[in-house]
Steps between C-alpha positions, in 0.01 A plus 500: 500500500630850412512713816408819311710713732422814300143480625580360844738794570206736442243303696731411794482849669117469519487145644337499840346849488140595472502608133313259272756362246338479153669294228363567154595397144400285207356161570770232563788751539598348830287680762404177680869397516578839646252426785685174557837686508365745758384206708846346478649830610263518799580142607875575479448795730333276764126531414307169543333392176198414715437878510438509125155494340528460123208493259506483118163623371542341158488161673140373471520361852500856625206616290280521811734770635463738205278751680627752756275367775595135454871576481481725808326241710742223391813705573376621837417138597840369391694799647348434845690168507838666436725644766683819409498694175300350214648509149233507228578405137220545247566400141291657220296699749292660223288184489349604838202730477559822697837365618620851600255512788612180669871576444450833672304328779790253557737795548275635771397179673820288492869522577591405144728540206317491167620406152268489198547437128289599201511492119324830433630858540151610606564308825657826620226738389146579594389376838849392605602861507219566744558206733876472492619850398862536612497157658639281222813471298507352150759281327461414134635152419620461142599187298864397532774739406775364278721457803229293678432304180872434457533364855206263459573394141854393599359276772323317217779531238830560696714509186300769315711803414364854541413538133293179503322616812416840355382339176260282700390805709416685177268216403331384815518805727507503877191328638628307804312174439683423174796350696260220606456424131882502454439781250378246244392709198165339427398466864606855577303635208188315615539614859542867394201482266287359783628766735414771245148357466462496879607861531267598213202309632527544880681827544374697196176369359337380823611789723393762243184330376628523139251359256680555170790260563589494129558875508711467818715235332549718191611794713733278713656358180553852359667633818710185537619524140591866550679497832744788538331689212310828559142484394165647600164348575375679183759316295381167638141597435579585135696174462211291628256688281714406200449135615125546505459550872375839626611611842542840662833626624348522849411130496852415383640690796262323741608160370871587523442633853346162591819334370726730697293445812565126451879573469505360145616837360691789641448853373790745456425868456710734290686795655617815329850529645537864395159618613513264797140391465318171443346467155141373492496323159662194350619299797696178464405164643709201600389144585565358849674192360644475149478119518119535498530715188702229326274215609170668402592727212853400389753731336744564784800438283353690203427796733817451707569874530160549664536196717847613628335834580223315692754300697696813601178685593384220739848493660475875563166447678644215709771736630244751619531781244221709360525506126401731215588521134717812444414738217773751416467698186391263224670201671389251767700334772356157575509528876548783749534332841465684833526386863526735796672780313729269307453477122637296209425472133484177301484450123444141378585364153557160344852545350713801417550357150591818309633851563156643434353277776782597735436870428125460550513309833774714658373821337171497696707640793640797308255745659498352848732724696498352849764271655280200583609164359403428137495147355469336159414132551524247212597142422845604368794328666744788465494816710429807287469751778572859393459864611422396856212279383535141625441209263406163654422155372141433618592181688770688698271794555220280643741325737667816634411550868485878459479745207698814553 
C-alpha cells in the first residue's frame, strides 16, 4: 500500500481536534484507503481500534442508516459502549439524507474526531455551510501522481526502467486499483470504462436528475477531446447543433458544472497578467485522470501534447497551488501557479523539435518581467535551458520534490 505521505502530512496536524475532516475527490481515487491510513496512524499513536466506528454508505448492508435520524441513533448507541474519545469514519457520506445535521449533532453530543469522504464537490456547499461553517477542513484526494504510480508499478514490475513506467502511466493513468490488475491493458481499460460509467451514472446523472443522458455524453466527449484547449459553451452549442442536437449554452454550462462537481473535470480560468484580472470567457478544462480519457475515448498518444499538459496540471493541483492560464499580449502561458505569495510559470510542450518551436515555447515569457521561476517542460532528454528559463524533462519535473 502506498502511504500517500503528501496527503498525510496535511491531514496529520488536524488529527484529534474537533474540526470535521472532509476528504473529497473523484470516485475510486483512494479516499477510503486514506481513511485506513489515518486509522493506522491513530493506532501507532496509541489509540485503541475499538474506539473506531467506520461505516461505508455504499455498502448495501448499511442502507438502513442512510437517513440522519437512523445514523444518529445508531452512532449514539454504539458510542455509549466506548470509553474515551470516539473516532468516526463515514465513507461516501452524501448517500445519507440530511447528513449535515447528524454530523453537527455528533460534534455537540460526543467527544469525537470525525472523518468523512464524498465524491461530489457540492458536499461542501448549501446546508453544510450553515451547519458546519468554519468547523471543517477539506482535503481533495487525486489519482496517483507519477511518483506514486512509479513506486507501485515497480512493486509489480521491479525491472521496469523509468521510460517504460512513464509510457505505461501515459496510457493507463493513476487510478489506484489498477495495481491489483497488474496493469494488464485489457483489464485496466475495462475497469476504467466501468469507473467512468459509475461516475457518469451515480455522481452526475443521478445527483443532478439529468434526463437527456445522450446530450450529457456528447458534451463530456467534446470536453474530454479538447482538454487544455480554450473554448466557450457557445462553441460547444454550435458544434452540437451541427450534429443535429440543439442545446443552449446555459444547458452546456450546467452539464459541465455537474461534471466538475463530480471531480471528472477541473476548470482553469484565464488571467490577464498585464491587467492583473481574471478573464470570464474561454476557460480550459482538464480531466481528473488521463487513463480514463484513453480507456473511454482513446487518442492519448495522438494528443500527447494535451495529455502531457493534463498530467502537469494535475500534479500542480496535488502540490496545493491555485492555477490560472496566463494571457500576456497575444500569447498564453499554460499555467500560472500561486501558493501563499509564491509563484511559478509552467509551459508544457511535446518536443522542442525545431528552432521555431523553441522560440515559441520560451518566447511566451518575453513580456513577463518578474523574477519568479519559469519552466518549459517537455519529453526532450537534453537540457535546453536559456535566459534564466528552466527546461525540464517531464519525468524529472514530476519527480522533483520542489519546484523553485
